[in-house]
Backbone bond lengths (Angstrom), bond angles and torsions (degrees), N, CA, C in turn:
res aa  C-N    CA-C-N  psi(-1)  N-CA   C-N-CA  omega(-1)  CA-C   N-CA-C  phi
1 X - - - 1.431 - - 1.514 110.66 -
2 X 1.293 117.72 -44.29 1.467 122.59 -179.21 1.535 108.61 -62.06
3 X 1.357 115.40 -41.91 1.457 119.53 -178.62 1.542 111.00 -65.25
4 X 1.329 116.17 -40.37 1.456 119.79 177.83 1.505 111.13 -66.60
5 X 1.367 115.76 -35.44 1.429 119.77 177.38 1.542 112.15 -66.01
6 X 1.331 114.47 -37.89 1.474 118.68 179.08 1.515 110.02 -67.21
7 X 1.310 117.95 -41.41 1.445 121.82 179.98 1.537 110.11 -66.04
8 X 1.351 114.69 -37.58 1.431 118.74 177.80 1.532 112.99 -64.06
9 X 1.328 115.56 -34.73 1.506 118.25 176.48 1.500 111.21 -76.84
10 X 1.338 118.34 -32.36 1.453 121.74 -176.62 1.527 111.17 -68.53
11 X 1.300 116.39 -40.23 1.454 118.60 -175.69 1.535 112.79 -62.50
12 X 1.331 120.70 -46.43 1.457 120.32 177.86 1.518 110.33 -61.94
13 X 1.363 116.19 -36.68 1.476 118.47 -179.29 1.515 109.92 -63.86
14 X 1.329 117.83 -45.00 1.468 122.68 177.53 1.531 109.98 -60.33
15 X 1.321 114.78 -44.36 1.451 118.41 -176.25 1.547 109.69 -64.81
16 X 1.326 115.88 -40.89 1.453 120.20 177.26 1.495 111.34 -61.75
17 X 1.362 116.02 -42.63 1.438 120.60 -179.99 1.540 111.81 -64.25
18 X 1.349 115.04 -41.23 1.469 117.91 177.78 1.530 111.28 -63.15
19 X 1.342 113.14 -44.34 1.486 115.96 179.85 1.525 111.91 -62.83
20 X 1.342 115.67 -41.48 1.441 118.49 178.47 1.538 112.37 -63.64
21 X 1.353 114.21 -37.36 1.472 118.97 178.85 1.507 110.78 -66.29
22 X 1.365 115.20 -39.95 1.473 119.70 -178.73 1.537 111.43 -74.61
23 X 1.315 117.28 -15.72 1.432 119.67 -177.26 1.501 113.80 -93.44
24 X 1.290 117.37 -28.40 1.474 122.19 -175.10 1.550 111.38 -97.84
25 X 1.299 114.70 143.53 1.456 120.65 173.46 1.526 110.74 -156.48
26 X 1.306 116.12 162.51 1.464 119.80 -176.91 1.537 107.82 -118.76
27 X 1.330 114.41 149.88 1.464 122.66 177.25 1.529 107.38 -116.28
28 X 1.315 115.59 128.45 1.495 119.79 -178.16 1.530 110.61 -71.28
29 X 1.315 114.97 159.17 1.476 122.45 179.79 1.538 109.43 -60.40
30 X 1.308 115.47 134.22 1.475 118.55 179.21 1.515 114.28 89.43
31 X 1.359 117.05 -4.47 1.457 120.74 -178.34 1.503 110.09 -117.83
32 X 1.295 116.67 167.32 1.470 123.46 171.53 1.545 108.01 -133.64
33 X 1.282 115.59 158.82 1.464 122.13 176.65 1.545 109.23 -113.54
34 X 1.324 114.23 141.08 1.482 121.44 175.56 1.497 107.97 -114.63
35 X 1.299 116.97 121.45 1.473 122.54 -179.72 1.511 111.91 -95.21
36 X 1.337 114.13 145.82 1.454 120.93 174.84 1.510 110.25 -134.12
37 X 1.307 114.68 122.53 1.461 121.02 -176.63 1.528 110.13 -114.55
38 X 1.329 115.29 115.69 1.462 121.06 -177.02 1.528 112.10 49.96
39 X 1.347 116.08 41.48 1.411 123.22 174.54 1.522 114.68 87.74
40 X 1.307 117.19 -6.99 1.470 121.08 179.69 1.545 109.85 -97.34
41 X 1.326 114.72 127.32 1.497 120.02 -177.97 1.515 108.94 -85.56
42 X 1.346 114.64 131.24 1.465 121.12 174.23 1.561 107.27 -88.35
43 X 1.342 115.90 119.52 1.463 119.70 -177.40 1.513 114.23 -81.24
44 X 1.265 118.39 6.78 1.460 122.62 172.73 1.522 109.56 -93.48
45 X 1.309 115.95 99.40 1.435 120.44 -178.06 1.497 112.69 -63.63
46 X 1.325 117.96 140.32 1.470 123.31 178.10 1.557 107.10 -91.29
47 X 1.327 113.98 129.75 1.446 121.01 -175.36 1.523 112.59 -86.32
48 X 1.339 116.19 178.32 1.466 121.02 -177.96 1.524 110.18 -59.96
49 X 1.356 114.02 154.43 1.475 119.84 -179.75 1.525 112.86 105.32
50 X 1.319 117.03 -163.64 1.439 122.78 -176.74 1.536 109.53 -83.01
51 X 1.323 114.59 133.65 1.452 121.15 178.41 1.557 108.69 -134.92
52 X 1.347 115.65 162.96 1.448 121.74 178.27 1.512 111.24 -129.89
53 X 1.317 113.01 147.84 1.510 118.65 179.10 1.545 107.29 -140.80
54 X 1.311 113.00 171.11 1.478 118.14 177.85 1.522 108.05 -76.12
55 X 1.334 118.61 123.75 1.467 120.43 -178.54 1.525 111.57 -65.33
56 X 1.293 115.34 142.93 1.476 125.69 174.74 1.526 112.89 71.42
57 X 1.315 118.49 -34.36 1.450 120.01 -177.12 1.557 113.04 -92.27
58 X 1.324 115.74 -25.18 1.472 120.48 -176.45 1.513 110.07 -112.23
59 X 1.319 115.13 130.41 1.491 120.62 172.34 1.514 108.48 -111.35
60 X 1.291 115.10 159.30 1.479 119.14 177.32 1.504 111.15 -137.74
61 X 1.316 114.04 149.39 1.464 122.13 175.55 1.524 107.62 -125.02
62 X 1.322 115.83 135.45 1.461 120.33 -178.31 1.530 108.01 -99.23
63 X 1.351 114.79 127.49 1.484 122.73 -179.62 1.498 109.86 -114.20
64 X 1.338 114.27 150.78 1.463 121.24 175.68 1.530 109.01 -83.50
65 X 1.340 114.66 129.84 1.474 119.93 170.87 1.506 111.16 -108.25
66 X 1.353 115.50 12.88 1.456 121.64 177.51 1.525 109.17 -91.54
67 X 1.309 115.95 176.49 1.451 121.88 176.18 1.507 109.00 -66.22
68 X 1.345 115.32 129.73 1.456 122.62 -178.19 1.516 108.53 -112.97
69 X 1.343 117.05 140.44 1.468 120.07 178.76 1.513 108.31 -111.11
70 X 1.333 114.23 139.39 1.480 120.38 175.97 1.537 105.53 -121.20
71 X 1.328 116.46 123.09 1.460 120.29 177.37 1.537 109.03 -99.46
72 X 1.308 115.12 115.22 1.482 120.77 178.62 1.501 106.79 -108.18
73 X 1.335 114.97 116.13 1.453 120.61 -170.58 1.537 113.03 -119.39
74 X 1.331 114.51 160.97 1.474 124.21 173.50 1.528 112.18 58.69
75 X 1.297 115.70 42.06 1.518 118.36 174.02 1.508 109.83 -82.02
76 X 1.304 117.42 150.26 1.460 121.51 178.47 1.532 110.25 -134.34
77 X 1.328 115.40 60.84 1.495 118.01 -179.34 1.534 111.85 -73.65
78 X 1.319 114.93 161.35 1.428 121.36 176.14 1.547 111.71 -93.73
79 X 1.294 114.50 137.37 1.488 120.33 178.15 1.526 109.14 -82.07
80 X 1.334 114.76 -179.37 1.467 120.20 -177.21 1.546 112.77 -64.61
81 X 1.321 116.46 -27.08 1.453 119.85 177.99 1.509 113.58 -88.40
82 X 1.332 115.94 14.91 1.469 124.35 174.52 1.543 112.55 70.60
83 X 1.326 116.57 17.69 1.487 121.26 174.84 1.513 110.45 -98.80
84 X 1.332 115.50 132.30 1.481 119.62 -177.86 1.522 111.48 -85.15
85 X 1.363 113.95 142.05 1.472 118.52 175.14 1.529 108.94 -74.86
86 X 1.267 115.86 150.02 1.472 121.69 178.00 1.540 110.73 -75.29
87 X 1.338 116.44 -37.93 1.444 119.84 -177.76 1.546 108.77 -163.41
88 X 1.340 113.74 132.42 1.458 119.18 177.31 1.515 109.04 -137.57
89 X 1.362 116.53 120.68 1.440 121.20 179.98 1.537 108.97 -115.96
90 X 1.336 116.16 126.81 1.451 121.36 -175.46 1.547 108.22 -130.87
91 X 1.324 114.06 140.78 1.490 119.58 173.13 1.529 109.52 -111.63
92 X 1.286 117.93 130.02 1.447 126.48 179.05 1.542 108.03 -109.41
93 X 1.311 115.11 126.99 1.457 121.23 177.93 1.547 108.00 -110.96
94 X 1.347 114.32 130.95 1.460 117.14 -178.72 1.521 110.03 -149.20
95 X 1.287 116.39 163.25 1.444 122.34 174.21 1.534 110.88 -146.85
96 X 1.331 114.65 158.75 1.468 120.92 -179.98 1.518 107.59 -120.98
97 X 1.313 120.61 127.57 1.452 121.94 175.07 1.510 109.47 -54.09
98 X 1.379 113.92 135.90 1.464 118.14 -173.03 1.530 113.72 -60.66
99 X 1.365 118.48 -27.22 1.438 119.19 179.08 1.494 115.89 -82.56
100 X 1.394 115.76 3.18 1.450 119.96 179.86 1.549 110.71 -116.38
101 X 1.287 118.55 2.26 1.458 121.56 -175.03 1.556 113.08 -67.08
102 X 1.337 114.43 -43.19 1.479 118.11 -179.28 1.539 111.98 -64.18
103 X 1.316 117.60 -36.07 1.468 120.61 177.21 1.509 110.82 -66.25
104 X 1.356 117.07 -44.77 1.448 119.57 178.59 1.500 111.26 -66.02
105 X 1.349 116.01 -33.86 1.482 118.87 178.64 1.511 110.26 -64.55
106 X 1.301 118.23 -39.62 1.468 121.39 177.98 1.537 109.83 -69.05
107 X 1.320 118.38 -43.16 1.464 122.27 -172.90 1.544 109.34 -75.18
108 X 1.328 117.37 -39.03 1.466 119.77 -177.05 1.539 108.57 -126.70
109 X 1.307 114.55 63.17 1.476 120.13 -178.16 1.553 112.10 -62.14
110 X 1.335 115.18 -38.51 1.451 119.38 -178.49 1.518 112.73 -77.49
111 X 1.328 117.62 -13.08 1.474 120.92 -177.94 1.549 113.07 -87.27
112 X 1.340 115.42 -16.23 1.462 117.70 178.25 1.500 109.96 -67.74
113 X 1.359 116.43 136.43 1.483 120.44 -179.84 1.507 107.77 -118.66
114 X 1.306 114.20 142.20 1.488 120.44 179.62 1.505 109.88 -95.91
115 X 1.314 115.52 127.51 1.480 120.34 -179.40 1.503 111.08 -80.27
116 X 1.326 113.89 174.03 1.482 118.70 179.08 1.520 113.57 -66.00
117 X 1.336 117.45 -16.69 1.450 122.02 -179.59 1.544 110.89 -94.72
118 X 1.324 116.32 4.79 1.455 120.79 179.40 1.511 114.18 86.41
119 X 1.321 118.35 -2.92 1.458 121.93 -178.72 1.524 108.54 -89.89
120 X 1.329 115.10 135.90 1.437 119.57 -179.17 1.526 111.98 -85.93
121 X 1.337 115.02 148.32 1.483 121.63 178.00 1.533 108.31 -112.72
122 X 1.313 116.82 114.56 1.504 119.09 -171.43 1.494 110.37 -69.91
123 X 1.337 116.58 143.43 1.473 125.80 175.88 1.482 114.15 52.09
124 X 1.302 118.31 29.02 1.454 123.81 -174.47 1.548 110.50 -61.69
125 X 1.315 115.47 -48.81 1.487 120.80 -179.87 1.507 111.99 -62.74
126 X 1.324 117.57 -38.41 1.461 122.63 178.51 1.528 110.66 -62.05
127 X 1.321 115.71 -47.42 1.456 118.69 -178.95 1.539 111.53 -64.90
128 X 1.341 116.28 -37.54 1.476 120.23 176.57 1.506 111.93 -58.99
129 X 1.337 117.30 -49.21 1.450 121.87 -177.51 1.527 111.17 -63.59
130 X 1.314 116.43 -47.18 1.466 119.04 179.33 1.508 113.37 -66.17
131 X 1.327 116.45 -35.77 1.476 121.15 -179.83 1.517 110.99 -66.08
132 X 1.324 117.58 -43.40 1.471 121.32 178.46 1.552 110.56 -60.03
133 X 1.340 115.24 -43.45 1.443 119.48 179.68 1.522 111.14 -64.18
134 X 1.337 116.17 -43.85 1.472 121.33 -179.84 1.532 111.93 -62.82
135 X 1.346 115.79 -41.01 1.472 120.31 179.07 1.493 110.17 -63.15
136 X 1.319 119.25 -47.40 1.458 121.37 -178.66 1.518 110.95 -61.52
137 X 1.347 115.36 -39.35 1.456 117.95 -177.08 1.500 111.33 -67.46
138 X 1.356 117.67 -44.07 1.470 119.93 -176.32 1.517 112.92 -75.95
139 X 1.293 118.89 -28.75 1.484 120.07 174.89 1.520 108.44 -66.88
140 X 1.316 118.21 -34.57 1.471 121.84 -176.89 1.522 111.76 -68.12
141 X 1.332 119.40 -8.20 1.443 123.23 -178.72 1.528 113.35 -96.70
142 X 1.372 116.72 -4.40 1.479 119.72 -176.91 1.515 108.72 -124.99
143 X 1.308 115.97 137.29 1.479 119.38 177.99 1.520 110.21 -66.05
144 X 1.321 115.65 148.80 1.461 121.64 -174.87 1.533 110.44 -61.74
145 X 1.346 117.92 -33.43 1.468 121.14 179.63 1.500 113.10 -69.67
146 X 1.368 116.27 -18.51 1.477 119.86 -176.15 1.514 112.00 -102.46
147 X 1.331 118.74 -8.71 1.482 121.01 -173.58 1.538 111.74 -60.49
148 X 1.323 117.91 -40.11 1.447 120.38 -178.99 1.509 110.33 -62.55
149 X 1.361 117.56 -40.79 1.431 121.53 -177.81 1.567 110.37 -73.79
150 X 1.309 116.22 -28.79 1.459 119.50 -172.66 1.524 112.31 -107.83
151 X 1.314 116.73 33.49 1.477 122.00 -177.79 1.534 109.84 -61.45
152 X 1.347 116.98 -46.87 1.456 120.49 -179.84 1.526 111.47 -63.14
153 X 1.356 115.95 -40.50 1.462 118.55 177.13 1.507 110.85 -62.56
154 X 1.345 117.61 -40.46 1.446 122.58 178.27 1.517 110.63 -59.69
155 X 1.333 117.14 -45.31 1.467 122.67 -179.52 1.516 109.02 -60.95
156 X 1.303 118.03 -45.49 1.471 122.66 -179.03 1.535 110.33 -66.84
157 X 1.322 118.60 -40.07 1.447 121.46 -179.93 1.502 111.38 -65.05
158 X 1.348 115.44 -44.61 1.475 119.36 -179.47 1.510 110.58 -63.24
159 X 1.330 116.70 -41.39 1.491 119.51 179.32 1.527 110.74 -60.27
160 X 1.315 115.90 -47.03 1.484 118.68 -178.20 1.518 111.81 -66.53
161 X 1.310 116.65 -38.83 1.464 121.60 -179.64 1.552 109.59 -66.45
162 X 1.302 114.76 -46.20 1.501 118.92 -179.07 1.501 110.95 -66.70
163 X 1.328 118.41 -42.98 1.447 120.81 -179.54 1.554 109.25 -64.47
164 X 1.305 116.56 -38.59 1.491 118.99 176.92 1.495 113.52 -63.00
165 X 1.306 117.74 -37.63 1.468 121.31 178.40 1.517 111.05 -66.20
166 X 1.308 116.32 -43.21 1.455 121.26 -179.13 1.510 111.80 -70.05
167 X 1.290 116.65 -37.18 1.448 120.65 176.93 1.514 113.25 -65.15
168 X 1.323 114.88 -30.67 1.473 119.65 179.39 1.521 109.60 -67.21
169 X 1.311 117.73 -41.28 1.486 120.96 -177.15 1.519 112.82 -89.95
170 X 1.343 116.46 -37.43 1.482 119.16 -173.93 1.560 106.62 -142.57
171 X 1.337 116.85 78.73 1.453 120.13 -177.81 1.506 113.07 -60.76
172 X 1.323 116.54 125.28 1.472 124.34 174.06 1.501 112.91 78.51
173 X 1.330 120.80 0.24 1.467 122.15 -176.16 1.493 112.77 -88.98
174 X 1.340 118.83 -31.92 1.454 122.65 -177.78 1.532 109.30 -127.79
175 X 1.297 116.40 123.16 1.479 121.22 -176.26 1.532 108.17 -112.68
176 X 1.301 116.47 118.93 1.486 121.37 174.06 1.539 106.78 -85.12
177 X 1.326 115.33 118.10 1.453 120.02 -176.69 1.527 112.64 -94.15
178 X 1.318 117.90 -33.13 1.471 119.33 -176.91 1.566 108.45 -155.93
179 X 1.324 114.11 152.02 1.455 122.73 169.28 1.539 108.93 -130.73
180 X 1.309 116.61 125.45 1.495 120.08 -175.07 1.519 107.30 -126.13
181 X 1.335 115.56 121.54 1.484 120.76 172.22 1.521 106.52 -85.78
182 X 1.339 116.15 108.87 1.461 120.58 -175.55 1.518 112.38 -86.26
183 X 1.340 117.90 -31.84 1.464 121.46 -178.97 1.509 107.41 -148.10
184 X 1.334 114.76 136.71 1.445 121.04 179.39 1.535 107.31 -140.05
185 X 1.324 118.36 99.48 1.439 124.15 -175.63 1.517 108.93 -115.85
186 X 1.293 116.76 121.19 1.450 119.94 176.20 1.560 109.64 -94.65
187 X 1.314 115.22 176.74 1.418 122.05 176.96 1.526 110.92 -61.52
188 X 1.367 119.42 143.28 1.477 119.70 -178.14 1.505 113.26 -52.48
189 X 1.370 118.08 -38.16 1.474 118.96 178.17 1.501 112.20 -65.26
190 X 1.337 115.45 -34.25 1.449 119.48 177.52 1.525 109.40 -68.21
191 X 1.339 115.26 -43.23 1.498 118.93 178.36 1.524 109.96 -55.25
192 X 1.360 116.52 -42.81 1.468 118.75 -178.86 1.547 110.37 -65.38
193 X 1.343 114.40 -35.91 1.486 116.89 178.96 1.526 108.66 -68.18
194 X 1.330 118.23 -37.53 1.450 121.10 178.74 1.504 109.72 -62.20
195 X 1.319 117.40 -45.47 1.491 119.95 179.00 1.516 111.35 -60.03
196 X 1.375 114.99 -43.10 1.471 118.70 179.53 1.544 110.35 -63.28
197 X 1.327 114.90 -41.84 1.453 118.73 179.65 1.527 111.33 -63.41
198 X 1.348 117.36 -38.99 1.454 120.78 179.38 1.513 109.56 -66.64
199 X 1.321 117.14 -43.23 1.450 118.65 -179.80 1.542 111.45 -65.78
200 X 1.322 115.72 -38.50 1.479 118.10 177.11 1.515 110.97 -64.49
201 X 1.307 115.62 -39.26 1.484 118.99 177.52 1.499 112.14 -63.50
202 X 1.346 115.91 -39.50 1.460 119.76 179.54 1.556 109.71 -66.19
203 X 1.302 116.16 -40.94 1.452 119.37 177.96 1.537 110.89 -63.55
204 X 1.299 115.55 -41.08 1.501 120.52 179.07 1.536 107.88 -62.76
205 X 1.342 117.78 -43.27 1.454 119.98 179.84 1.539 110.15 -60.59
206 X 1.342 115.65 -42.65 1.477 119.39 179.32 1.530 110.75 -63.15
207 X 1.320 117.08 -39.90 1.470 119.66 178.63 1.521 110.65 -65.74
208 X 1.288 116.27 -39.08 1.467 121.35 178.54 1.501 110.12 -62.99
209 X 1.331 118.96 -39.92 1.421 122.40 176.52 1.501 111.95 -63.58
210 X 1.341 115.67 -42.39 1.460 121.14 176.99 1.520 111.10 -60.40
211 X 1.376 115.64 -43.98 1.474 120.60 177.94 1.541 109.41 -59.75
212 X 1.275 118.25 -43.48 1.465 120.97 -179.77 1.516 110.93 -64.16
213 X 1.329 116.12 -40.62 1.486 118.16 177.40 1.510 110.39 -64.92
214 X 1.326 117.65 -42.20 1.465 119.72 177.68 1.523 110.92 -61.59
215 X 1.305 118.30 -41.00 1.429 120.95 178.92 1.516 110.90 -61.41
216 X 1.364 117.10 -43.73 1.408 121.30 179.16 1.514 112.62 -64.09
217 X 1.361 116.30 -41.38 1.446 120.39 176.62 1.537 111.35 -60.92
218 X 1.350 115.84 -40.79 1.444 119.50 179.05 1.524 111.45 -66.56
219 X 1.324 115.94 -38.32 1.466 119.37 177.19 1.541 110.43 -63.15
220 X 1.336 115.77 -39.38 1.458 119.98 -179.48 1.509 109.80 -64.63
221 X 1.376 117.71 -42.99 1.442 122.23 179.15 1.522 111.08 -64.24
222 X 1.338 116.79 -40.12 1.469 120.24 176.74 1.492 111.24 -61.46
223 X 1.309 117.25 -44.67 1.474 121.86 179.09 1.516 111.22 -63.93
224 X 1.356 114.65 -40.21 1.493 117.89 177.04 1.494 112.21 -63.43
225 X 1.342 116.21 -40.92 1.468 122.18 179.99 1.519 109.00 -64.97
226 X 1.307 115.68 -41.72 1.477 119.59 -179.83 1.522 108.89 -63.55
227 X 1.343 117.74 -38.75 1.429 120.26 -179.81 1.503 112.48 -65.80
228 X 1.371 115.06 -39.83 1.457 119.80 179.63 1.557 110.13 -67.78
229 X 1.336 114.29 -40.79 1.497 117.54 179.31 1.501 110.23 -64.20
230 X 1.331 117.25 -41.38 1.458 119.21 -178.61 1.538 109.63 -65.35
231 X 1.385 115.76 -39.65 1.468 118.56 179.96 1.513 110.11 -65.72
232 X 1.317 116.81 -42.03 1.463 118.46 -179.87 1.524 110.49 -64.81
233 X 1.340 116.55 -37.07 1.476 119.33 178.91 1.525 110.36 -63.68
234 X 1.316 115.97 -40.88 1.461 119.87 177.67 1.513 111.31 -62.15
235 X 1.388 116.82 -44.72 1.424 122.43 -179.41 1.572 110.69 -63.33
236 X 1.367 114.09 -43.46 1.478 118.93 -179.45 1.528 110.31 -63.51
237 X 1.294 116.20 -37.59 1.495 118.86 179.86 1.540 110.57 -67.31
238 X 1.355 116.84 -30.30 1.450 119.98 -176.31 1.532 112.09 -84.65
239 X 1.361 119.17 -14.66 1.465 121.14 -177.81 1.526 110.21 -85.17
240 X 1.277 117.95 72.99 1.437 122.75 176.84 1.542 109.67 -82.43
241 X 1.359 117.11 165.19 1.475 121.84 -179.01 1.532 109.75 -63.32
242 X 1.342 118.15 -38.41 1.454 120.10 -179.39 1.517 111.17 -65.80
243 X 1.386 114.68 -38.38 1.484 115.67 179.45 1.504 111.90 -68.70
244 X 1.320 117.88 -37.27 1.464 120.46 179.08 1.525 109.10 -67.03
245 X 1.377 117.44 -41.36 1.438 118.75 179.39 1.513 112.71 -62.54
246 X 1.302 114.65 -36.56 1.478 119.78 178.52 1.541 110.66 -65.33
247 X 1.366 116.40 -38.34 1.476 118.68 179.38 1.521 111.20 -69.61
248 X 1.339 115.97 -36.62 1.496 120.96 176.33 1.517 109.84 -62.13
249 X 1.280 116.56 -48.74 1.495 120.62 179.51 1.499 112.49 -58.00
250 X 1.334 115.55 -43.96 1.462 120.04 179.77 1.555 110.14 -62.38
251 X 1.313 115.57 -41.90 1.472 119.40 -179.44 1.544 110.36 -66.38
252 X 1.295 120.02 -41.32 1.448 123.41 179.79 1.521 110.94 -66.77
253 X 1.277 118.76 -37.93 1.474 120.25 177.44 1.514 110.36 -65.78
254 X 1.335 118.59 -35.05 1.428 119.30 177.52 1.558 111.78 -68.98
255 X 1.329 115.24 -36.72 1.444 118.02 175.62 1.519 111.19 -63.68
256 X 1.362 116.82 -40.32 1.472 119.65 -178.49 1.486 112.16 -68.79
257 X 1.298 118.87 -32.74 1.466 122.80 -177.70 1.518 110.42 -90.13
258 X 1.388 116.96 65.19 1.450 119.69 -175.36 1.549 110.13 -131.46
259 X 1.355 116.61 25.18 1.493 122.62 176.87 1.516 111.59 55.55
260 X 1.288 118.12 30.84 1.483 120.03 175.69 1.543 106.98 -146.27
261 X 1.286 112.06 175.26 1.489 116.88 -178.34 1.521 112.31 -96.86
262 X 1.377 116.25 12.71 1.433 119.24 -178.06 1.495 109.91 -98.19
263 X 1.328 115.77 129.96 1.435 120.75 174.84 1.554 107.67 -123.80
264 X 1.339 113.80 127.87 1.485 118.33 -177.79 1.510 108.02 -99.11
265 X 1.330 115.40 125.05 1.476 121.44 177.38 1.499 107.65 -113.80
266 X 1.309 119.33 119.55 1.465 120.87 -176.61 1.514 109.01 -65.04
267 X 1.314 113.45 150.33 1.450 120.95 178.17 1.551 110.87 -75.32
268 X 1.305 115.12 170.39 1.472 120.15 175.66 1.510 111.40 57.02
269 X 1.334 116.53 49.81 1.491 121.81 -179.93 1.497 110.85 -94.73
270 X 1.365 117.23 15.40 1.454 119.31 179.93 1.498 110.40 -59.42
271 X 1.292 114.06 137.86 1.450 118.79 177.06 1.524 112.69 93.26
272 X 1.337 119.18 -7.98 1.444 121.20 -177.60 1.575 108.42 -121.15
273 X 1.281 116.58 134.61 1.439 121.24 175.09 1.508 110.07 -93.71
274 X 1.329 116.22 129.48 1.475 119.99 179.56 1.523 109.28 -85.21
275 X 1.298 114.27 107.52 1.455 118.22 177.35 1.505 107.95 -101.03
276 X 1.379 115.41 103.82 1.465 120.54 -176.19 1.480 111.80 -107.77
277 X 1.304 114.75 159.10 1.445 122.63 178.26 1.537 106.98 -76.31
278 X 1.357 119.82 105.59 1.433 123.34 -175.58 1.510 113.06 -58.53
279 X 1.319 117.28 -38.05 1.462 120.84 -178.39 1.474 111.58 -65.73
280 X 1.362 116.16 -39.20 1.485 119.46 -179.46 1.486 109.35 -67.39
281 X 1.380 118.78 -44.69 1.386 120.03 -177.03 1.550 111.73 -69.71
282 X 1.358 115.50 -29.62 1.484 117.94 177.38 1.521 111.92 -67.77
283 X 1.326 115.80 -40.82 1.483 119.35 177.26 1.494 111.34 -63.06
284 X 1.334 116.44 -36.37 1.477 120.79 -178.38 1.537 109.19 -67.53
285 X 1.366 115.55 -34.64 1.480 118.79 -175.77 1.503 111.48 -73.06
286 X 1.346 117.17 -25.96 1.457 120.63 176.08 1.532 110.01 -72.27
């Protein structure tokens, strides 16, 4: 009888423990849980920590409310010049506000993807489809030779286009935080054309530098010529007849004062009067 009594007490205890175990669950930091009871979704998301649900009747799915990354690889879109890329790899980062996850789960139930850790990513398939379309559209607006130079512009354009598409269907529910172009490989013939274009651009830059140097050299020569012309003008203005006569007189006096009886008079003195010191010449004649 005692043994039967003990078994009778043990069974309810085990049952209570099982029910308690089936009722309690925890949600990790940065995630929320969505409960569904008999097929009806509860739109009040359960936050991180310990939570309780009705055992057996209620199921729950845990969704990530953190930033989620989608890697879209091996794309071959056509550029504006109708040339296809060899390989384009893009990463899309997005998040869903935690109070909108249950609504997106109901609306896009088939788009939710389960990660390797068992956590679901809301609207994953939707974002992938719209992102691929946005990438193809924005690549088609840029020439293949310019894509390498305009990688940042491409990232920004894809983000704006993708966010606009999602806002049109689900305003405020899906937020694109970043777009990163991880790899952008064009056709080998295009790569060769890009290298040729870069080399030609470098040569053009070198020629432009040479032109600028030549211009500066010419400006320096012009300024030097102006300086010489101005100096000559000043000298010409100072060479008056009186000044020249004074210089001639000074030179003749030096020739006369040479301890000899020889006086040198330059030829072609027409137009100039020789004003000599009479006393000096008189002493010399004695």
